PAVOMAR-685879 format. One record per residue: residue in three letters; x negated, y, z of N, C-alpha, C, O in turn. Coordinates in Angstrom, 1 decimal, padded with zeros to 4 digits. Layout:
PAVOMAR-685879
+-----+--------+--------+--------+--------+--------+--------+--------+--------+--------+--------+--------+--------+
!  aa !   n.px !   n.py !   n.pz !  ca.px !  ca.py !  ca.pz !   c.px !   c.py !   c.pz !   o.px !   o.py !   o.pz !
+-----+--------+--------+--------+--------+--------+--------+--------+--------+--------+--------+--------+--------+
! ALA !      X !      Y !      Z !      X !      Y !      Z !      X !      Y !      Z !      X !      Y !      Z !
...
+-----+--------+--------+--------+--------+--------+--------+--------+--------+--------+--------+--------+--------+
//
This chain:
PAVOMAR-685879
+-----+--------+--------+--------+--------+--------+--------+--------+--------+--------+--------+--------+--------+
!  aa !   n.px !   n.py !   n.pz !  ca.px !  ca.py !  ca.pz !   c.px !   c.py !   c.pz !   o.px !   o.py !   o.pz !
+-----+--------+--------+--------+--------+--------+--------+--------+--------+--------+--------+--------+--------+
! MET ! -000.8 ! -001.2 !  000.0 !  000.0 !  000.0 !  000.0 ! -000.9 !  001.3 !  000.0 ! -000.6 !  002.2 ! -000.7 !
! LYS ! -002.0 !  001.2 !  000.8 ! -002.9 !  002.4 !  000.9 ! -003.5 !  002.6 ! -000.5 ! -003.6 !  003.8 ! -001.0 !
! HIS ! -003.8 !  001.5 ! -001.2 ! -004.5 !  001.7 ! -002.5 ! -003.6 !  002.3 ! -003.5 ! -004.0 !  003.1 ! -004.3 !
! LEU ! -002.3 !  001.9 ! -003.4 ! -001.3 !  002.4 ! -004.4 ! -001.1 !  003.9 ! -004.2 ! -001.0 !  004.7 ! -005.1 !
! ALA ! -001.1 !  004.3 ! -002.9 ! -001.0 !  005.8 ! -002.6 ! -002.2 !  006.6 ! -003.1 ! -002.0 !  007.6 ! -003.7 !
! ILE ! -003.3 !  006.0 ! -002.9 ! -004.6 !  006.7 ! -003.3 ! -004.6 !  006.8 ! -004.8 ! -005.0 !  007.8 ! -005.4 !
! LEU ! -004.3 !  005.7 ! -005.5 ! -004.3 !  005.7 ! -007.0 ! -003.3 !  006.6 ! -007.5 ! -003.6 !  007.3 ! -008.5 !
! SER ! -002.1 !  006.7 ! -006.9 ! -001.1 !  007.6 ! -007.5 ! -001.5 !  009.1 ! -007.2 ! -001.2 !  009.9 ! -008.1 !
! MET ! -002.2 !  009.4 ! -006.1 ! -002.7 !  010.7 ! -005.9 ! -003.8 !  011.1 ! -006.9 ! -003.8 !  012.2 ! -007.5 !
! ILE ! -004.7 !  010.2 ! -007.2 ! -005.8 !  010.4 ! -008.2 ! -005.2 !  010.6 ! -009.6 ! -005.6 !  011.5 ! -010.3 !
! ALA ! -004.2 !  009.8 ! -009.9 ! -003.5 !  010.0 ! -011.2 ! -002.8 !  011.3 ! -011.3 ! -002.8 !  011.9 ! -012.4 !
! ALA ! -002.1 !  011.7 ! -010.2 ! -001.4 !  013.0 ! -010.2 ! -002.4 !  014.1 ! -010.4 ! -002.1 !  015.1 ! -011.1 !
! LEU ! -003.6 !  014.1 ! -009.7 ! -004.6 !  015.1 ! -009.8 ! -005.2 !  015.2 ! -011.2 ! -005.3 !  016.3 ! -011.8 !
! VAL ! -005.4 !  014.0 ! -011.8 ! -006.0 !  014.0 ! -013.2 ! -005.0 !  014.6 ! -014.2 ! -005.3 !  015.4 ! -015.0 !
! LEU ! -003.7 !  014.1 ! -014.0 ! -002.7 !  014.7 ! -015.0 ! -002.5 !  016.1 ! -014.8 ! -002.3 !  016.9 ! -015.7 !
! ALA ! -002.5 !  016.6 ! -013.5 ! -002.3 !  018.0 ! -013.2 ! -003.5 !  018.8 ! -013.8 ! -003.3 !  019.9 ! -014.4 !
! GLY ! -004.7 !  018.3 ! -013.7 ! -005.9 !  019.0 ! -014.2 ! -005.8 !  019.1 ! -015.7 ! -006.1 !  020.1 ! -016.3 !
! CYS ! -005.4 !  018.0 ! -016.4 ! -005.3 !  018.0 ! -017.8 ! -004.2 !  018.9 ! -018.3 ! -004.3 !  019.5 ! -019.3 !
! LYS ! -003.1 !  018.9 ! -017.6 ! -002.0 !  019.8 ! -018.0 ! -002.4 !  021.2 ! -018.0 ! -002.0 !  022.0 ! -018.9 !
! LYS ! -003.2 !  021.7 ! -017.0 ! -003.6 !  023.1 ! -017.0 ! -004.4 !  023.4 ! -018.2 ! -004.2 !  024.5 ! -018.8 !
! LYS ! -005.3 !  022.5 ! -018.6 ! -006.2 !  022.8 ! -019.7 ! -005.4 !  022.9 ! -021.0 ! -005.6 !  023.7 ! -021.8 !
! GLU ! -004.4 !  021.9 ! -021.1 ! -003.6 !  021.9 ! -022.3 ! -002.8 !  023.2 ! -022.5 ! -002.7 !  023.7 ! -023.6 !
! THR ! -002.2 !  023.6 ! -021.4 ! -001.3 !  024.8 ! -021.4 ! -002.2 !  026.0 ! -021.7 ! -001.7 !  026.9 ! -022.4 !
! ALA ! -003.3 !  026.1 ! -021.1 ! -004.2 !  027.3 ! -021.4 ! -004.6 !  027.3 ! -022.9 ! -004.6 !  028.4 ! -023.5 !
! ALA ! -005.0 !  026.1 ! -023.4 ! -005.4 !  026.0 ! -024.8 ! -004.2 !  026.3 ! -025.7 ! -004.3 !  027.0 ! -026.7 !
! ALA ! -003.0 !  025.8 ! -025.3 ! -001.8 !  026.1 ! -026.1 ! -001.4 !  027.6 ! -026.1 ! -001.0 !  028.1 ! -027.1 !
! ASP ! -001.5 !  028.2 ! -024.9 ! -001.2 !  029.6 ! -024.9 ! -002.2 !  030.4 ! -025.7 ! -001.8 !  031.4 ! -026.4 !
! ALA ! -003.5 !  030.0 ! -025.7 ! -004.5 !  030.8 ! -026.5 ! -004.2 !  030.6 ! -028.0 ! -004.4 !  031.6 ! -028.8 !
! ILE ! -003.7 !  029.4 ! -028.4 ! -003.4 !  029.2 ! -029.8 ! -002.1 !  029.9 ! -030.2 ! -002.1 !  030.5 ! -031.3 !
! SER ! -001.1 !  029.7 ! -029.4 !  000.2 !  030.2 ! -029.8 !  000.4 !  031.7 ! -029.6 !  001.3 !  032.3 ! -030.3 !
! THR ! -000.3 !  032.3 ! -028.7 ! -000.2 !  033.7 ! -028.5 ! -001.2 !  034.5 ! -029.3 ! -002.4 !  034.5 ! -028.9 !
! PRO ! -000.8 !  035.2 ! -030.3 ! -001.8 !  036.0 ! -031.1 ! -002.2 !  037.2 ! -030.3 ! -001.4 !  037.7 ! -029.5 !
! ALA ! -003.4 !  037.7 ! -030.6 ! -003.9 !  038.9 ! -030.0 ! -003.1 !  040.1 ! -030.5 ! -002.8 !  040.1 ! -031.6 !
! PRO ! -002.8 !  041.0 ! -029.6 ! -002.0 !  042.1 ! -030.0 ! -002.8 !  043.0 ! -031.0 ! -003.9 !  043.3 ! -030.8 !
! GLN ! -002.1 !  043.3 ! -032.1 ! -002.7 !  044.1 ! -033.2 ! -002.3 !  045.6 ! -033.0 ! -001.1 !  045.8 ! -032.9 !
! PRO ! -003.2 !  046.5 ! -033.0 ! -002.8 !  047.9 ! -032.9 ! -002.1 !  048.3 ! -034.2 ! -002.5 !  047.9 ! -035.3 !
! ASP ! -001.1 !  049.1 ! -034.1 ! -000.3 !  049.5 ! -035.2 ! -001.1 !  050.7 ! -035.8 ! -001.3 !  051.8 ! -035.2 !
! ALA ! -001.4 !  050.6 ! -037.1 ! -002.2 !  051.7 ! -037.8 ! -001.4 !  052.9 ! -038.0 ! -001.9 !  054.0 ! -038.0 !
! ALA !  000.0 !  052.7 ! -038.1 !  000.8 !  053.9 ! -038.4 !  001.2 !  054.6 ! -037.1 !  001.4 !  055.8 ! -037.2 !
! ALA !  001.1 !  054.0 ! -036.0 !  001.5 !  054.6 ! -034.7 !  000.4 !  055.5 ! -034.3 ! -000.8 !  055.1 ! -034.3 !
! PRO !  000.7 !  056.7 ! -033.8 ! -000.4 !  057.6 ! -033.3 ! -001.0 !  057.0 ! -032.0 ! -000.2 !  056.5 ! -031.2 !
! ALA ! -002.3 !  057.2 ! -031.8 ! -002.9 !  056.7 ! -030.6 ! -002.6 !  057.7 ! -029.5 ! -002.8 !  058.9 ! -029.6 !
! SER ! -002.2 !  057.1 ! -028.4 ! -002.0 !  058.0 ! -027.2 ! -003.2 !  058.1 ! -026.4 ! -004.0 !  057.1 ! -026.3 !
! PRO ! -003.5 !  059.2 ! -025.8 ! -004.7 !  059.3 ! -025.0 ! -004.7 !  058.4 ! -023.8 ! -003.6 !  058.2 ! -023.3 !
! PRO ! -005.8 !  057.9 ! -023.3 ! -005.8 !  057.0 ! -022.2 ! -005.4 !  057.8 ! -020.9 ! -005.7 !  059.0 ! -020.9 !
! PRO ! -004.9 !  057.1 ! -019.9 ! -004.6 !  057.8 ! -018.7 ! -005.8 !  058.3 ! -018.0 ! -006.9 !  057.9 ! -018.3 !
! GLU ! -005.6 !  059.3 ! -017.2 ! -006.7 !  060.0 ! -016.6 ! -007.5 !  059.0 ! -015.7 ! -006.9 !  058.3 ! -015.0 !
! GLY ! -008.8 !  059.0 ! -015.9 ! -009.7 !  058.1 ! -015.1 ! -009.9 !  056.8 ! -015.8 ! -010.7 !  056.0 ! -015.3 !
! ALA ! -009.2 !  056.5 ! -016.8 ! -009.3 !  055.2 ! -017.5 ! -010.3 !  055.4 ! -018.6 ! -010.5 !  056.4 ! -019.2 !
! ALA ! -011.0 !  054.3 ! -018.9 ! -012.0 !  054.3 ! -020.0 ! -011.3 !  054.3 ! -021.3 ! -010.2 !  053.6 ! -021.4 !
! PRO ! -011.8 !  055.0 ! -022.4 ! -011.1 !  054.9 ! -023.7 ! -011.2 !  053.6 ! -024.3 ! -012.2 !  052.9 ! -024.1 !
! ALA ! -010.2 !  053.1 ! -025.0 ! -010.2 !  051.8 ! -025.7 ! -011.2 !  051.8 ! -026.8 ! -011.3 !  052.8 ! -027.5 !
! GLU ! -011.9 !  050.7 ! -026.9 ! -012.9 !  050.6 ! -028.0 ! -012.2 !  050.3 ! -029.3 ! -011.4 !  049.3 ! -029.3 !
! GLN ! -012.6 !  051.0 ! -030.3 ! -012.1 !  050.7 ! -031.7 ! -013.1 !  049.9 ! -032.4 ! -014.3 !  050.1 ! -032.3 !
! PRO ! -012.7 !  048.9 ! -033.2 ! -013.7 !  048.1 ! -034.0 ! -014.3 !  049.0 ! -035.0 ! -013.6 !  049.9 ! -035.7 !
! VAL ! -015.6 !  048.9 ! -035.2 ! -016.3 !  049.7 ! -036.1 ! -016.8 !  048.8 ! -037.3 ! -017.3 !  047.7 ! -037.1 !
! GLN ! -016.5 !  049.3 ! -038.5 ! -016.9 !  048.6 ! -039.7 ! -018.3 !  049.1 ! -040.1 ! -018.5 !  050.3 ! -040.2 !
! ILE ! -019.2 !  048.2 ! -040.4 ! -020.6 !  048.6 ! -040.8 ! -020.7 !  048.3 ! -042.3 ! -020.5 !  047.1 ! -042.7 !
! VAL ! -021.0 !  049.3 ! -043.0 ! -021.2 !  049.1 ! -044.5 ! -022.6 !  049.3 ! -044.8 ! -023.2 !  050.4 ! -044.5 !
! THR ! -023.3 !  048.3 ! -045.3 ! -024.7 !  048.4 ! -045.6 ! -024.8 !  048.7 ! -047.1 ! -024.3 !  048.0 ! -047.9 !
! THR ! -025.5 !  049.7 ! -047.4 ! -025.8 !  050.1 ! -048.8 ! -027.3 !  050.1 ! -049.0 ! -027.8 !  050.6 ! -050.0 !
! ALA ! -028.0 !  049.6 ! -048.1 ! -029.5 !  049.6 ! -048.2 ! -030.0 !  048.6 ! -049.3 ! -029.3 !  047.6 ! -049.6 !
! LYS ! -031.1 !  049.0 ! -049.9 ! -031.7 !  048.1 ! -050.9 ! -032.2 !  046.9 ! -050.2 ! -032.6 !  046.9 ! -049.1 !
! PRO ! -032.3 !  045.8 ! -051.0 ! -032.9 !  044.6 ! -050.4 ! -034.4 !  044.8 ! -050.0 ! -035.1 !  045.6 ! -050.6 !
! LYS ! -034.8 !  044.1 ! -048.9 ! -036.2 !  044.2 ! -048.5 ! -037.1 !  043.8 ! -049.6 ! -036.8 !  042.8 ! -050.2 !
! PRO ! -038.2 !  044.4 ! -049.7 ! -039.2 !  043.9 ! -050.7 ! -039.8 !  042.7 ! -050.1 ! -039.9 !  042.4 ! -048.9 !
! LEU ! -040.2 !  041.8 ! -051.1 ! -040.8 !  040.5 ! -050.7 ! -042.2 !  040.8 ! -050.0 ! -042.9 !  041.7 ! -050.4 !
! PRO ! -042.5 !  040.0 ! -049.0 ! -043.8 !  040.1 ! -048.4 ! -044.9 !  039.6 ! -049.4 ! -044.5 !  038.8 ! -050.3 !
! PRO ! -046.1 !  040.0 ! -049.3 ! -047.1 !  039.6 ! -050.2 ! -047.3 !  038.1 ! -050.1 ! -047.4 !  037.6 ! -049.0 !
! PRO ! -047.5 !  037.4 ! -051.3 ! -047.7 !  036.0 ! -051.2 ! -049.1 !  035.6 ! -050.7 ! -050.0 !  036.5 ! -050.8 !
! PRO ! -049.3 !  034.4 ! -050.2 ! -050.6 !  034.0 ! -049.8 ! -051.5 !  033.9 ! -051.0 ! -051.1 !  033.7 ! -052.1 !
! ALA ! -052.8 !  033.9 ! -050.7 ! -053.8 !  033.9 ! -051.8 ! -053.7 !  032.6 ! -052.6 ! -053.9 !  032.6 ! -053.8 !
! TYR ! -053.5 !  031.5 ! -051.9 ! -053.5 !  030.2 ! -052.7 ! -052.3 !  030.2 ! -053.7 ! -052.4 !  029.5 ! -054.7 !
! LEU ! -051.3 !  030.9 ! -053.4 ! -050.1 !  031.0 ! -054.3 ! -050.4 !  031.9 ! -055.5 ! -050.1 !  031.5 ! -056.7 !
! THR ! -051.0 !  033.0 ! -055.3 ! -051.2 !  034.0 ! -056.4 ! -052.2 !  033.4 ! -057.4 ! -052.2 !  033.8 ! -058.6 !
! VAL ! -053.1 !  032.5 ! -057.0 ! -054.0 !  031.9 ! -058.0 ! -053.3 !  031.0 ! -059.0 ! -053.7 !  030.9 ! -060.1 !
! ARG ! -052.3 !  030.3 ! -058.5 ! -051.6 !  029.3 ! -059.3 ! -050.2 !  029.7 ! -059.9 ! -049.7 !  029.0 ! -060.8 !
! ALA ! -049.6 !  030.8 ! -059.3 ! -048.3 !  031.1 ! -059.7 ! -048.0 !  032.6 ! -059.6 ! -048.7 !  033.3 ! -058.8 !
! GLU ! -047.0 !  033.0 ! -060.3 ! -046.4 !  034.4 ! -060.1 ! -045.3 !  034.3 ! -059.1 ! -044.5 !  033.5 ! -059.2 !
! ASN ! -045.4 !  035.2 ! -058.1 ! -044.4 !  035.1 ! -057.0 ! -043.0 !  035.6 ! -057.4 ! -042.0 !  035.1 ! -056.9 !
! ASN ! -043.0 !  036.6 ! -058.4 ! -041.7 !  037.2 ! -058.8 ! -041.1 !  036.3 ! -059.9 ! -041.8 !  035.6 ! -060.7 !
! LEU ! -039.8 !  036.2 ! -059.9 ! -039.0 !  035.4 ! -060.9 ! -038.9 !  036.3 ! -062.1 ! -038.8 !  037.5 ! -062.1 !
! ARG ! -038.8 !  035.6 ! -063.3 ! -038.6 !  036.3 ! -064.6 ! -037.6 !  035.6 ! -065.4 ! -037.2 !  034.5 ! -065.1 !
! GLN ! -037.1 !  036.3 ! -066.4 ! -036.1 !  035.7 ! -067.4 ! -036.7 !  035.7 ! -068.8 ! -037.6 !  036.5 ! -069.1 !
! GLY ! -036.3 !  034.6 ! -069.5 ! -036.7 !  034.5 ! -070.9 ! -038.2 !  034.3 ! -071.1 ! -038.8 !  034.9 ! -072.0 !
! VAL ! -038.8 !  033.5 ! -070.2 ! -040.3 !  033.2 ! -070.3 ! -040.5 !  032.1 ! -071.2 ! -039.8 !  031.1 ! -071.3 !
! SER ! -041.6 !  032.3 ! -072.1 ! -041.9 !  031.2 ! -073.0 ! -043.2 !  030.5 ! -072.4 ! -044.2 !  031.2 ! -072.1 !
! GLY ! -043.1 !  029.2 ! -072.3 ! -044.3 !  028.5 ! -071.8 ! -043.9 !  027.0 ! -071.8 ! -042.8 !  026.6 ! -072.2 !
! GLN ! -044.8 !  026.2 ! -071.2 ! -044.7 !  024.8 ! -071.2 ! -043.9 !  024.4 ! -069.9 ! -044.3 !  024.8 ! -068.8 !
! VAL ! -042.7 !  023.7 ! -070.0 ! -041.9 !  023.4 ! -068.9 ! -042.5 !  022.2 ! -068.1 ! -042.9 !  021.2 ! -068.7 !
! ASP ! -042.6 !  022.4 ! -066.8 ! -043.0 !  021.3 ! -066.0 ! -041.8 !  020.6 ! -065.4 ! -041.0 !  021.2 ! -064.7 !
! MET ! -041.7 !  019.3 ! -065.7 ! -040.5 !  018.5 ! -065.4 ! -040.3 !  018.3 ! -063.9 ! -039.2 !  018.4 ! -063.3 !
! PHE ! -041.4 !  018.0 ! -063.2 ! -041.4 !  017.8 ! -061.7 ! -041.0 !  019.1 ! -061.0 ! -040.0 !  019.0 ! -060.2 !
! LEU ! -041.6 !  020.2 ! -061.3 ! -041.3 !  021.4 ! -060.6 ! -039.9 !  021.9 ! -060.9 ! -039.2 !  022.5 ! -060.1 !
! THR ! -039.5 !  021.7 ! -062.2 ! -038.1 !  022.0 ! -062.6 ! -037.1 !  021.2 ! -061.8 ! -036.0 !  021.7 ! -061.4 !
! GLN ! -037.4 !  019.9 ! -061.7 ! -036.5 !  019.0 ! -060.9 ! -036.4 !  019.5 ! -059.4 ! -035.3 !  019.6 ! -058.9 !
! GLN ! -037.5 !  019.9 ! -058.9 ! -037.5 !  020.4 ! -057.5 ! -036.7 !  021.7 ! -057.4 ! -036.1 !  022.0 ! -056.4 !
! LEU ! -036.9 !  022.6 ! -058.4 ! -036.1 !  023.8 ! -058.5 ! -034.6 !  023.5 ! -058.5 ! -033.8 !  024.2 ! -057.8 !
! HIS ! -034.2 !  022.6 ! -059.3 ! -032.8 !  022.2 ! -059.4 ! -032.2 !  021.7 ! -058.0 ! -031.1 !  022.0 ! -057.6 !
! ILE ! -033.1 !  020.9 ! -057.3 ! -032.7 !  020.5 ! -056.0 ! -032.5 !  021.6 ! -055.0 ! -031.6 !  021.7 ! -054.2 !
! PHE ! -033.5 !  022.6 ! -055.1 ! -033.4 !  023.8 ! -054.3 ! -032.1 !  024.6 ! -054.5 ! -031.4 !  024.9 ! -053.6 !
! ILE ! -031.8 !  024.7 ! -055.8 ! -030.5 !  025.5 ! -056.2 ! -029.3 !  024.7 ! -055.7 ! -028.3 !  025.3 ! -055.2 !
! GLN ! -029.3 !  023.4 ! -055.9 ! -028.2 !  022.6 ! -055.4 ! -027.9 !  022.7 ! -053.9 ! -026.8 !  022.7 ! -053.5 !
! LYS ! -029.0 !  022.6 ! -053.2 ! -028.9 !  022.7 ! -051.7 ! -028.5 !  024.0 ! -051.2 ! -027.8 !  024.2 ! -050.2 !
! ASN ! -029.1 !  025.1 ! -051.8 ! -028.9 !  026.4 ! -051.2 ! -027.9 !  027.3 ! -052.0 ! -027.5 !  028.4 ! -051.6 !
! HIS ! -027.4 !  026.7 ! -053.1 ! -026.4 !  027.4 ! -053.9 ! -026.9 !  028.8 ! -054.4 ! -026.1 !  029.7 ! -054.6 !
! ARG ! -028.1 !  028.9 ! -054.7 ! -028.7 !  030.1 ! -055.2 ! -030.1 !  029.9 ! -055.7 ! -030.7 !  028.8 ! -055.4 !
! MET ! -030.6 !  030.8 ! -056.5 ! -032.0 !  030.8 ! -056.9 ! -032.9 !  031.2 ! -055.8 ! -032.5 !  032.0 ! -054.9 !
! PRO ! -034.2 !  030.7 ! -055.7 ! -035.0 !  031.2 ! -054.7 ! -035.4 !  032.7 ! -054.9 ! -035.4 !  033.2 ! -056.1 !
! GLU ! -035.7 !  033.4 ! -053.9 ! -036.0 !  034.9 ! -054.0 ! -037.4 !  035.0 ! -054.6 ! -037.7 !  036.0 ! -055.2 !
! SER ! -038.3 !  034.1 ! -054.4 ! -039.6 !  034.1 ! -054.9 ! -040.2 !  032.7 ! -055.1 ! -039.6 !  031.7 ! -054.6 !
! PHE ! -041.3 !  032.6 ! -055.8 ! -041.9 !  031.3 ! -055.9 ! -042.4 !  030.8 ! -054.6 ! -042.4 !  029.6 ! -054.3 !
! HIS ! -042.8 !  031.7 ! -053.7 ! -043.3 !  031.3 ! -052.4 ! -042.2 !  030.7 ! -051.6 ! -042.4 !  029.6 ! -050.9 !
! GLU ! -041.0 !  031.2 ! -051.6 ! -039.9 !  030.6 ! -050.9 ! -039.6 !  029.2 ! -051.5 ! -039.3 !  028.3 ! -050.7 !
! PHE ! -039.6 !  029.1 ! -052.8 ! -039.4 !  027.8 ! -053.4 ! -040.4 !  026.7 ! -053.0 ! -040.1 !  025.6 ! -052.6 !
! VAL ! -041.7 !  027.1 ! -053.0 ! -042.8 !  026.2 ! -052.6 ! -042.6 !  025.8 ! -051.1 ! -042.8 !  024.6 ! -050.8 !
! ASN ! -042.4 !  026.8 ! -050.3 ! -042.3 !  026.5 ! -048.8 ! -041.1 !  025.6 ! -048.5 ! -041.2 !  024.8 ! -047.6 !
! THR ! -040.1 !  025.7 ! -049.3 ! -038.9 !  024.9 ! -049.0 ! -039.0 !  023.5 ! -049.6 ! -038.6 !  022.5 ! -048.9 !
! ARG ! -039.5 !  023.3 ! -050.8 ! -039.4 !  022.1 ! -051.5 ! -040.7 !  021.3 ! -051.6 ! -040.7 !  020.1 ! -051.8 !
! LEU ! -041.9 !  021.9 ! -051.5 ! -043.2 !  021.2 ! -051.8 ! -044.1 !  021.3 ! -050.6 ! -044.1 !  022.2 ! -049.8 !
! ASP ! -045.0 !  020.3 ! -050.6 ! -046.1 !  020.3 ! -049.6 ! -047.3 !  021.1 ! -050.1 ! -048.0 !  021.7 ! -049.3 !
! SER ! -047.5 !  021.0 ! -051.4 ! -048.6 !  021.7 ! -052.0 ! -048.2 !  022.1 ! -053.5 ! -047.2 !  021.5 ! -054.0 !
! ILE ! -048.9 !  023.0 ! -054.0 ! -048.6 !  023.4 ! -055.4 ! -049.5 !  022.7 ! -056.4 ! -050.7 !  022.7 ! -056.2 !
! PRO ! -048.9 !  022.0 ! -057.3 ! -049.8 !  021.3 ! -058.3 ! -050.5 !  022.3 ! -059.2 ! -050.1 !  023.4 ! -059.4 !
! ARG ! -051.7 !  021.9 ! -059.6 ! -052.5 !  022.8 ! -060.5 ! -051.8 !  023.0 ! -061.8 ! -051.4 !  022.0 ! -062.5 !
! PRO ! -051.7 !  024.2 ! -062.3 ! -051.2 !  024.4 ! -063.6 ! -052.2 !  024.1 ! -064.7 ! -053.4 !  024.1 ! -064.3 !
! PRO ! -051.9 !  023.9 ! -065.9 ! -052.9 !  023.7 ! -066.9 ! -053.9 !  024.9 ! -067.0 ! -053.5 !  026.0 ! -066.6 !
! GLU ! -055.1 !  024.6 ! -067.4 ! -056.1 !  025.6 ! -067.5 ! -055.7 !  026.9 ! -068.2 ! -055.1 !  026.8 ! -069.3 !
! GLY ! -055.9 !  028.0 ! -067.6 ! -055.5 !  029.3 ! -068.2 ! -054.1 !  029.7 ! -068.1 ! -053.6 !  030.6 ! -068.8 !
! THR ! -053.3 !  029.0 ! -067.3 ! -051.9 !  029.3 ! -067.1 ! -051.5 !  029.4 ! -065.6 ! -052.3 !  029.1 ! -064.7 !
! ARG ! -050.4 !  030.0 ! -065.4 ! -049.8 !  030.1 ! -064.0 ! -048.4 !  029.7 ! -064.0 ! -047.7 !  029.8 ! -065.1 !
! TRP ! -047.8 !  029.2 ! -062.9 ! -046.4 !  028.8 ! -062.8 ! -045.6 !  030.0 ! -062.7 ! -045.9 !  030.9 ! -062.0 !
! VAL ! -044.4 !  030.0 ! -063.4 ! -043.4 !  031.0 ! -063.3 ! -042.1 !  030.4 ! -063.3 ! -041.8 !  029.4 ! -064.1 !
! ILE ! -041.2 !  030.9 ! -062.5 ! -039.8 !  030.4 ! -062.5 ! -039.0 !  031.3 ! -063.5 ! -038.9 !  032.5 ! -063.4 !
! ASP ! -038.4 !  030.6 ! -064.5 ! -037.6 !  031.3 ! -065.5 ! -036.2 !  031.2 ! -065.1 ! -035.6 !  030.1 ! -065.1 !
! THR ! -035.6 !  032.3 ! -064.6 ! -034.2 !  032.3 ! -064.0 ! -033.2 !  032.0 ! -065.1 ! -032.1 !  031.5 ! -064.8 !
! ALA ! -033.4 !  032.4 ! -066.3 ! -032.4 !  032.3 ! -067.4 ! -032.2 !  030.8 ! -067.7 ! -031.1 !  030.3 ! -067.9 !
! ALA ! -033.3 !  030.1 ! -067.8 ! -033.3 !  028.6 ! -068.2 ! -033.3 !  027.7 ! -066.9 ! -033.1 !  026.5 ! -067.0 !
! MET ! -033.5 !  028.3 ! -065.7 ! -033.6 !  027.6 ! -064.5 ! -034.7 !  026.5 ! -064.6 ! -034.4 !  025.3 ! -064.3 !
! GLN ! -035.9 !  026.9 ! -065.0 ! -037.0 !  026.0 ! -065.2 ! -038.3 !  026.6 ! -064.6 ! -038.4 !  027.9 ! -064.5 !
! VAL ! -039.2 !  025.8 ! -064.3 ! -040.5 !  026.2 ! -063.9 ! -041.5 !  026.0 ! -065.1 ! -041.6 !  024.8 ! -065.6 !
! LYS ! -042.1 !  027.0 ! -065.6 ! -042.9 !  026.9 ! -066.8 ! -044.4 !  027.4 ! -066.5 ! -044.6 !  028.2 ! -065.6 !
! ALA ! -045.3 !  026.8 ! -067.2 ! -046.7 !  027.2 ! -067.2 ! -046.9 !  028.2 ! -068.3 ! -046.8 !  028.0 ! -069.5 !
! VAL ! -047.2 !  029.5 ! -067.8 ! -047.3 !  030.6 ! -068.8 ! -048.8 !  031.0 ! -068.8 ! -049.4 !  031.1 ! -067.8 !
! LYS ! -049.2 !  031.4 ! -070.0 ! -050.6 !  031.8 ! -070.2 ! -050.9 !  033.1 ! -069.4 ! -050.0 !  034.0 ! -069.4 !
! THR ! -052.0 !  033.2 ! -068.7 ! -052.4 !  034.4 ! -067.9 ! -052.9 !  035.4 ! -068.9 ! -053.4 !  035.1 ! -070.0 !
! LYS ! -052.7 !  036.7 ! -068.5 ! -053.2 !  037.8 ! -069.4 ! -054.6 !  038.1 ! -069.2 ! -055.1 !  039.0 ! -069.9 !
+-----+--------+--------+--------+--------+--------+--------+--------+--------+--------+--------+--------+--------+
//
């Protein structure tokens, strides 16, 4: 009999505890936050009360940050900036890695350095007298003759 009374008390406490959480969660979901009416004039706060905070919209019109300078090992083998309409020899491995980068990030890399740091352990050597360039129009990595 004692055990039955203790078990029923524990069950009641557990159910009461769960009930409170459910009602609090249900109240939070079903009760929307009050929205201020844009057409209604704002009344001044009562004397001694802090003014209500209004949400502030931040509009950024700043230019994108310039890319940091690439490391020396990269500038020897590749151009850090992306280009369009580049003519050169397409490297299939690097192009495949570029496509994987685009598929995972849903965008082109901002620089060759970002592409290398994300997808490769090291940069393969380009053919003699060339440097790697990402052609954004063709979405390929090409070996382009150096000037």
